[in-house]
C-alpha positions in Angstrom: 152.2 41.0 88.5 154.8 42.3 86.0 152.1 42.1 83.2 149.7 44.2 85.2 152.4 46.9 85.9 153.3 46.9 82.2 149.7 47.2 81.2 149.1 50.1 83.6 152.2 51.9 82.4 151.1 51.4 78.8 147.6 52.8 79.5 149.1 55.8 81.3 151.4 56.5 78.4 148.6 56.2 75.9 146.5 58.5 78.0 149.2 61.1 78.1 149.8 60.9 74.4 146.0 61.3 73.8 145.9 64.4 76.0 148.8 65.9 74.2 147.2 65.3 70.8 144.0 66.9 72.0 145.8 69.9 73.3 147.8 70.2 70.1 144.7 70.1 68.0 143.1 72.9 70.0 146.2 75.0 69.9 146.3 74.9 66.1 144.0 77.9 65.4 142.8 78.3 61.8 144.2 81.1 59.7 141.9 83.8 58.2 142.4 82.2 54.8 141.4 78.8 56.2 138.3 80.2 57.8 137.4 82.1 54.6 137.6 78.9 52.5 136.0 76.7 55.2 133.0 79.0 55.3 132.8 78.8 51.5 133.1 82.6 51.1 135.0 81.8 47.9 131.7 80.6 46.4 131.1 84.2 45.6 134.2 86.2 46.6 137.8 86.1 45.2 140.9 87.3 47.1 143.4 87.7 44.4 146.3 88.6 46.7 145.8 85.2 48.5 145.4 83.2 45.3 141.7 82.6 45.9 139.3 82.6 42.9 135.5 82.9 43.3 133.6 79.8 42.1 131.0 82.0 40.6 132.3 84.8 38.5 130.5 88.1 38.9 131.2 91.8 38.2 128.8 92.6 41.1 131.0 90.9 43.7 134.4 92.7 44.1 137.7 91.1 44.9 138.3 91.4 48.6 142.1 92.0 48.4 141.5 95.7 49.1 138.7 95.4 51.6 140.3 97.8 54.0 140.0 100.7 51.6 136.4 101.3 52.4 135.6 100.6 56.0 137.1 99.3 59.2 137.2 95.7 60.6 134.4 96.4 63.0 132.1 97.5 60.2 132.8 94.4 58.1 132.4 92.0 61.1 128.9 93.6 61.6 128.2 93.4 57.9 129.0 89.7 57.8 126.6 89.1 60.7 123.9 91.1 58.9 124.0 93.8 61.5 125.1 96.5 59.0 124.4 97.4 55.4 126.7 98.2 52.5 125.3 100.1 49.5 121.9 99.8 51.2 122.1 96.0 51.3 122.9 93.4 53.9 125.4 90.6 53.1 123.7 87.7 51.3 124.8 85.1 53.9 125.3 85.6 57.6 128.7 84.3 58.9 128.0 81.1 60.9 131.4 80.7 62.6 132.4 81.9 66.1 133.1 85.6 66.9 136.8 84.6 67.2 136.8 83.1 63.7 135.0 86.1 62.3 137.6 88.4 63.9 140.5 86.3 62.6 139.1 86.2 59.1 138.2 90.0 58.9 141.6 90.9 60.4 143.3 88.7 57.7 141.3 90.4 54.9 142.0 93.8 56.3 145.7 93.1 56.4 145.9 92.3 52.7 145.4 96.0 51.8 148.4 97.1 53.9 150.5 94.2 52.6 151.2 95.9 49.2 
């Protein structure tokens, strides 16, 4: 009987720990930088202020450290979803993450200009 109670107590404890770990994992939201790198935006784009170098070097693709100097966050969110054009062109790759991730990433990029 004591073994059954001990087993049940152990199972309940493990269940509570598992639930806590899942809740912790969901509460750890990604930063804008993590989303940027996870979406492989650094394949083409650099963000000098964040220490991110583009994998492909190109004079045609600007550093995004001063993104906020041209347009607002809403514009860039739409541009990254291919709903807007910049210099008569749509962005080469549509952002595939969630709207929340897109907002977090764009807000992070926009904040870099004001962080001078």
